[in-house]
C-alpha positions as MATLAB code, in Angstrom:
seq = 'MNLDRLMSKHLTRYFDGGRTIPEEKLQQLLKFLRSTPSSTNIQPNHFYVLATPEGKARLAANLGERFQDNGEKILNASHTVILTTRADLPESHLDGVFAKERADGRFADPAKQELWESMTRDFLSLRNYQYKDVYHWMEKQTYLALGLTMMAAAELGIEAMPLEGFDPASVDRAFKIRETGHTTTVLLALGYPDPAKVYSSPVSRFDSDQLFTFL';
ca = [
       0.000    0.000    0.000;
       1.373    3.396   -1.020;
       0.738    5.516    2.083;
       2.348    8.617    0.597;
      -0.117    8.520   -2.299;
      -3.048    8.076    0.082;
      -1.932   10.976    2.273;
      -1.827   13.382   -0.659;
      -5.154   12.535   -2.308;
      -8.625   14.016   -1.885;
     -11.688   11.836   -1.599;
     -13.529   11.617   -4.897;
     -16.813   13.504   -4.952;
     -17.673   13.028   -8.625;
     -17.619    9.703  -10.441;
     -17.226    8.768  -14.082;
     -20.613    7.250  -14.896;
     -19.171    5.393  -17.877;
     -16.812    3.187  -15.874;
     -17.724    0.055  -13.924;
     -15.694   -1.840  -11.338;
     -14.661   -5.241  -12.768;
     -16.583   -8.073  -11.109;
     -13.409   -9.748   -9.844;
     -12.306   -6.587   -8.033;
     -15.797   -6.000   -6.645;
     -15.950   -9.506   -5.208;
     -12.489   -9.082   -3.723;
     -13.596   -5.873   -2.012;
     -16.817   -7.454   -0.714;
     -14.825  -10.406    0.587;
     -12.682   -7.913    2.482;
     -15.771   -6.100    3.819;
     -17.100   -9.414    5.099;
     -13.802   -9.995    6.917;
     -13.642   -6.653    8.742;
     -13.461   -7.019   12.538;
     -16.019   -5.941   15.115;
     -15.838   -5.724   18.892;
     -16.556   -9.144   20.466;
     -17.097  -10.339   16.871;
     -20.678   -9.076   17.183;
     -21.099   -8.568   13.391;
     -24.094   -6.182   13.660;
     -24.295   -5.340    9.947;
     -26.086   -6.138    6.747;
     -24.851   -4.638    3.478;
     -26.984   -3.749    0.441;
     -24.841   -3.663   -2.707;
     -26.503   -1.547   -5.391;
     -25.069   -2.591   -8.739;
     -27.962   -1.988  -11.140;
     -29.274    1.326  -12.513;
     -32.620    0.491  -10.891;
     -31.103   -0.035   -7.447;
     -29.029    3.135   -7.583;
     -32.001    5.133   -8.898;
     -34.167    3.922   -6.015;
     -31.576    5.103   -3.514;
     -31.015    8.431   -5.302;
     -34.758    9.102   -5.276;
     -35.073    8.400   -1.547;
     -32.255   10.382    0.032;
     -34.652   12.920    1.479;
     -35.589   16.401    0.257;
     -32.536   18.267    1.556;
     -30.027   15.734    0.219;
     -30.998   15.516   -3.442;
     -27.596   16.886   -4.512;
     -26.077   13.547   -3.570;
     -28.281   11.704   -6.042;
     -25.971   12.408   -8.970;
     -23.009   10.956   -7.081;
     -24.866    7.707   -6.482;
     -26.155    7.460  -10.051;
     -22.658    7.954  -11.501;
     -20.922    5.607   -9.071;
     -20.239    2.107  -10.308;
     -21.727    0.646   -7.112;
     -23.070    1.990   -3.849;
     -23.170    0.045   -0.595;
     -25.796    0.762    2.063;
     -24.194   -0.128    5.387;
     -26.863   -0.935    7.956;
     -26.625   -1.661   11.674;
     -28.849   -3.741   13.913;
     -31.375   -1.569   15.743;
     -31.077   -3.791   18.810;
     -29.263   -6.930   19.890;
     -31.675   -9.817   20.414;
     -30.565  -13.083   21.976;
     -31.158  -14.814   18.652;
     -28.401  -12.741   17.009;
     -25.922  -13.527   19.755;
     -26.802  -17.214   19.536;
     -26.163  -17.049   15.788;
     -22.725  -15.488   16.290;
     -21.724  -18.162   18.809;
     -23.079  -20.991   16.644;
     -21.056  -19.763   13.641;
     -17.902  -19.446   15.745;
     -18.321  -23.020   16.938;
     -18.994  -24.304   13.411;
     -15.890  -22.480   12.116;
     -13.745  -23.786   14.966;
     -12.731  -20.315   16.129;
     -11.506  -21.825   19.407;
      -9.983  -25.291   19.210;
     -10.651  -25.844   22.919;
     -14.419  -25.923   23.692;
     -13.688  -24.595   27.180;
     -12.152  -21.462   25.649;
     -15.246  -20.972   23.499;
     -17.436  -21.241   26.591;
     -15.249  -18.726   28.444;
     -15.379  -16.379   25.433;
     -19.174  -16.577   25.317;
     -19.427  -15.867   29.038;
     -17.101  -12.860   28.768;
     -18.995  -11.554   25.741;
     -22.340  -11.793   27.531;
     -20.858   -9.972   30.531;
     -19.503   -7.187   28.304;
     -22.836   -6.832   26.495;
     -24.614   -6.665   29.836;
     -22.450   -3.644   30.700;
     -23.358   -2.004   27.390;
     -27.053   -2.707   27.924;
     -27.547   -1.828   31.566;
     -24.643    0.365   32.687;
     -23.482    2.291   29.617;
     -26.885    1.996   27.887;
     -25.283    2.560   24.512;
     -25.689   -0.744   22.630;
     -26.900    0.828   19.392;
     -24.234    3.547   19.436;
     -21.586    0.902   20.187;
     -22.771   -1.213   17.228;
     -22.672    1.864   14.970;
     -18.993    2.256   15.870;
     -18.399   -1.224   14.477;
     -20.082   -0.144   11.233;
     -17.753    2.844   10.888;
     -14.785    0.586   11.585;
     -15.883   -1.583    8.639;
     -16.385    1.546    6.520;
     -12.904    2.943    7.159;
     -11.095   -0.328    6.567;
     -13.037   -0.950    3.358;
     -12.131    2.499    2.053;
      -8.455    1.629    2.576;
      -8.929   -1.709    0.823;
     -10.662    0.018   -2.093;
      -7.686    2.362   -2.495;
      -5.361   -0.639   -2.591;
      -7.488   -2.065   -5.437;
      -7.433    1.235   -7.345;
     -11.106    1.937   -6.603;
     -12.332    5.314   -5.385;
     -14.551    5.182   -2.288;
     -16.681    8.062   -1.011;
     -18.642    7.844    2.269;
     -21.986    9.649    2.355;
     -23.918   10.736    5.441;
     -26.096   13.177    3.491;
     -29.339   11.215    3.440;
     -32.489   10.660    5.487;
     -32.117    7.227    7.144;
     -35.874    6.798    7.584;
     -36.451    7.432    3.872;
     -33.754    4.960    2.803;
     -35.034    2.386    5.283;
     -38.542    2.650    3.829;
     -37.350    2.419    0.229;
     -35.467   -0.832    0.848;
     -37.671   -2.225    3.676;
     -34.600   -2.274    5.910;
     -36.303   -1.867    9.286;
     -38.321   -4.993    8.643;
     -35.023   -6.879    8.945;
     -34.190   -5.412   12.362;
     -31.586   -3.025   10.924;
     -31.405    0.660   10.054;
     -29.222    2.590    7.593;
     -26.029    4.033    9.093;
     -23.886    5.270    6.195;
     -23.503    4.933    2.419;
     -20.341    4.099    0.483;
     -20.178    5.048   -3.203;
     -17.579    3.180   -5.255;
     -16.190    3.719   -8.732;
     -13.706    5.792  -10.696;
     -13.256    9.586  -10.621;
     -14.581   11.946  -13.263;
     -11.274   13.190  -14.762;
     -12.797   16.625  -15.411;
     -13.602   17.106  -11.702;
     -10.515   15.822   -9.910;
      -9.210   18.072   -7.135;
      -5.646   19.281   -7.715;
      -5.259   21.502   -4.646;
      -3.153   20.393   -1.647;
      -4.699   18.402    1.192;
      -5.116   20.693    4.238;
      -4.602   19.294    7.753;
      -3.408   20.678   11.095;
       0.340   20.492   11.702;
       1.679   17.498   13.615;
       2.463   19.510   16.763;
      -1.243   20.386   17.037;
      -2.342   16.766   16.680;
       0.157   14.614   18.559;
       1.188   14.535   22.199;
       4.086   12.249   23.065;
       4.375   11.123   26.680;
];
């Protein structure tokens, strides 16, 4: 990964509507997205991959009145991913996580799996009853997946643009997302930049002495 190149580039805001991500690269990126970590391996997400003109048009038409300017970005992107997060954490989801871990042999020693499950339940009890922030905590896992996937996209030569300019309730209705127990958290548009609208100005960030404290 060329970190110097990443540090000097702007995020793409305008895509070339005539270019499409090759299927092999798309599948590689989605495989990476599936592999992204989450705290206690809770995996609170479901991802909607919009690859067709119809799917992207449905999203663009349901961003909400004040966010219509983002519609063009979605329509011109090769693909857009709707990253959703569980609205709550039912016992059935936790049971599913543990069952998959056992089936995959995550812990070779069954006693370690049992200890892991006990520790996870204890941690989630803290989030539920003491911190009372389960949904916010799960959203953090979604943004972790978002950031890592953006880095992976750059490695594959794909531009990735996160979008928070949308009405979650409107998107949820359009794709019947709440019926699944999830809600929309953030969008990720993927594709290739419009060469006529590429930023050439320097990236602007605070100096290091304003950002880092060494102890």
